[in-house]
GUDRENLUM-321256 format. One record per residue (C-alpha): residue in one letter; x, z, y. Coordinates in steps of 0.25 Angstrom, whole numbers, padded with zeros to 4 digits, always signed. Example, Ala and Ser with C-alpha at 12.3 -4.5 7.8 and 13.67 -1.06 7.14 Angstrom:
BEGIN
A+0049+0031-0018 S+0055+0029-0004 
// end
This chain:
BEGIN
M-0030+0026-0037 T-0027+0012-0032 T-0012+0009-0034 L-0003+0008-0023 S-0001-0007-0026 S-0016-0010-0026 K-0018-0005-0013 I-0007-0014-0008 N-0013-0026-0016 S-0026-0025-0009 F-0022-0023+0004 L-0013-0036+0003 V-0024-0042-0002 A-0033-0038+0010 A-0021-0044+0019 M-0023-0058+0013 L-0037-0056+0015 V-0036-0051+0030 G-0027-0064+0033 L-0037-0073+0027 T-0049-0068+0037 L-0042-0065+0050 G-0038-0076+0060 V-0037-0069+0073 D-0028-0075+0086 A-0015-0077+0079 Q-0006-0081+0090 A-0008-0067+0097 Q-0002-0061+0082 L+0010-0070+0081 H+0020-0061+0090 Q+0015-0048+0086 Q+0022-0038+0074 G+0016-0031+0064 S+0015-0014+0064 E+0020-0010+0051 P+0026+0005+0053 E+0040+0004+0053 V+0049+0013+0043 T+0059+0019+0054 A+0068+0029+0047 A+0081+0024+0040 L+0083+0020+0026 E+0093+0030+0020 P+0100+0028+0007 L+0093+0030-0006 R+0096+0043-0013 P+0104+0041-0025 G+0098+0039-0040 V+0086+0033-0035 A+0083+0022-0043 E+0071+0009-0042 S+0067+0012-0057 Q+0065+0028-0052 I+0056+0024-0040 F+0047+0017-0048 A+0045+0026-0058 E+0042+0038-0048 L+0033+0028-0041 A+0026+0027-0053 A+0026+0040-0059 H+0020+0048-0045 N+0011+0035-0044 E+0006+0038-0055 Q+0005+0054-0053 R-0001+0052-0039 S-0012+0044-0045 V-0017+0055-0057 A-0017+0065-0046 L-0024+0057-0035 L-0038+0061-0036 E-0045+0056-0023 Y-0044+0051-0010 T-0051+0045+0003 A-0046+0041+0014 L-0049+0034+0027 R-0047+0019+0027 T-0046+0011+0039 Y-0045-0005+0035 Q-0039-0013+0048 V-0039-0028+0051 S-0030-0030+0063 D-0020-0040+0070 L-0007-0038+0074 K-0013-0034+0089 G-0021-0022+0082 K-0035-0029+0084 V-0043-0025+0071 H-0051-0035+0065 A-0058-0027+0054 E-0057-0012+0051 E-0063-0004+0039 I-0064+0011+0039 G-0068+0020+0028 R-0064+0030+0015 M-0058+0025+0003 E-0061+0036-0007 Y-0053+0037-0020 R-0056+0044-0033 A-0047+0045-0044 P-0044+0036-0053 D-0049+0023-0049 Q-0061+0024-0040 K-0059+0021-0022 T-0070+0018-0015 F-0071+0013+0000 V-0082+0019+0012 L-0082+0011+0023 T-0085+0019+0036 S-0082+0009+0047 E-0079-0006+0049 K-0075-0015+0061 G-0073-0028+0064 S-0072-0042+0058 A-0083-0042+0046 M-0074-0055+0038 V-0061-0046+0039 R-0068-0034+0034 H-0075-0042+0024 L-0065-0052+0018 A-0051-0042+0020 L-0056-0027+0021 N-0065-0026+0011 P-0058-0033+0001 L-0046-0024+0004 I-0054-0010+0002 G-0061-0016-0010 S-0048-0020-0017 E-0043-0006-0016 V-0055+0000-0022 H-0055-0010-0033 A-0040-0009-0036 A-0043+0006-0037 A-0052+0004-0047 G-0043-0005-0056 K-0053-0017-0054 E-0039-0025-0046 H-0026-0024-0053 H-0012-0030-0048 D+0002-0024-0056 S+0009-0022-0040 S+0013-0009-0041 I+0027-0004-0037 T+0033-0004-0050 P+0044-0011-0058 A+0035-0021-0064 N+0032-0025-0049 Y+0044-0023-0040 T+0058-0021-0038 L+0061-0009-0029 H+0073-0011-0021 L+0077+0004-0016 L+0082+0003-0002 G+0084+0018+0003 E+0077+0029+0007 Q+0069+0032+0020 Q+0060+0041+0027 L+0046+0036+0029 G+0039+0047+0038 P+0038+0059+0030 Y+0041+0053+0018 R+0055+0050+0013 C+0056+0038+0004 F+0064+0027-0004 V+0064+0013+0001 A+0063+0000-0009 Q+0061-0013-0007 A+0050-0019-0017 I+0052-0031-0023 P+0041-0037-0030 K+0045-0045-0044 R+0034-0054-0043 R+0028-0061-0033 D+0013-0057-0032 K+0005-0056-0020 Y+0001-0040-0025 L+0016-0036-0025 F+0023-0035-0012 E+0038-0036-0007 G+0042-0024+0003 K+0047-0011+0003 V+0043+0002-0002 W+0045+0017+0002 I+0043+0027-0009 D+0042+0043-0007 T+0055+0049-0012 E+0045+0061-0018 D+0035+0057-0021 Y+0039+0043-0026 A+0025+0037-0017 V+0025+0025-0010 V+0025+0028+0004 R+0026+0014+0010 I+0026-0001+0008 E+0030-0012+0016 G+0029-0025+0012 H+0023-0038+0009 P+0016-0047-0003 T+0027-0054-0013 K+0017-0065-0013 K+0010-0072-0001 L-0004-0068-0001 S-0010-0080+0003 F-0007-0094+0010 W-0013-0088+0024 I-0006-0075+0023 E+0008-0077+0025 R+0014-0063+0024 A+0008-0050+0022 D+0016-0036+0025 F+0014-0021+0023 V+0013-0008+0023 R+0007+0003+0018 Q+0010+0016+0021 Y+0007+0030+0011 Q+0005+0043+0014 K+0006+0056+0006 L-0006+0065+0005 D-0003+0078-0004 E+0002+0073-0015 F-0003+0059-0014 W+0002+0046-0007 L-0010+0038+0000 P-0009+0025+0008 Q-0008+0028+0024 R-0008+0014+0030 D-0007+0001+0025 E-0004-0012+0036 T-0004-0026+0032 F+0003-0037+0041 V-0004-0051+0035 S+0001-0064+0042 V-0008-0074+0042 R-0006-0088+0040 L-0011-0095+0056 Y-0015-0080+0060 G-0002-0071+0059 K-0004-0056+0057 K-0015-0047+0053 V-0014-0033+0049 L-0021-0024+0039 T-0022-0010+0039 I-0027+0002+0032 D-0026+0017+0037 H-0028+0027+0027 Q-0032+0039+0034 D-0039+0054+0030 Y-0036+0055+0014 T-0043+0065+0007 V-0035+0065-0007 N-0039+0073-0018 G-0027+0073-0030 A-0023+0083-0042 K-0013+0092-0040 Y+0002+0086-0046 G+0006+0097-0053 G+0000+0093-0066 E+0005+0080-0067 A+0021+0083-0066 A+0021+0078-0080 R+0013+0066-0080 A+0022+0061-0069 Q+0034+0063-0076 Q+0027+0055-0086 A+0025+0044-0077 L+0039+0045-0071 A+0044+0043-0087 R+0035+0031-0088 Y+0037+0023-0076 G+0054+0027-0075 S+0054+0020-0090 V+0045+0007-0085 A+0054+0007-0070 K+0068+0007-0078 
// end
């Protein structure tokens, strides 16, 4: 299965390509504000006894458990590049199909807008996810103690999910690492939401790239729901790259036989996180 980090990597790299391939009326964009979905619930105190090392260990162990159990899924994907007024410059729609352990295919069903933007931004974005699933592209950017320090801020209700909220602080300047906040489900230890930006500038032309990634729970699995990347391009203002994930069909093994494996993984990752 494609890792969380590889998905973030692919749409951040695509954000750079979007910035380099779009050149629309900047003056009309400068006074516009981004449309990132807001978190409105109050931040509450953290329950006693929760430590960063526990969060790291639980997150890694549960991710491994879900990865082993996920057999296949298909999802309708809509990729769009637009300006802050909502004008769509390019769009591709199709079905992403995943088969365990490492096969992804994308079947395009419709496309419109700028052929240049689709060719130079959207197609490489889709291709990078397919290649990352097969292990052809790898960057060590997972949310682990080797890459991040987590500073726990409290707990927060995010829609139907109760979450630990943490500030993710990268341990090195790397365009494949992000700086921002992470929301982690308190029961499943799954990432529910990430807000952040690369710790290192993507290019001379990209002044800033802020992203929001939202997940949803489908049966026992947590899968992407919506990605938004807001790119500030030198001389051209802000552009928006969005990916909507809809109409999932998921097939997975039952968790009952995985309890021992999950405990072993927790022990293994727990010793590393300390």
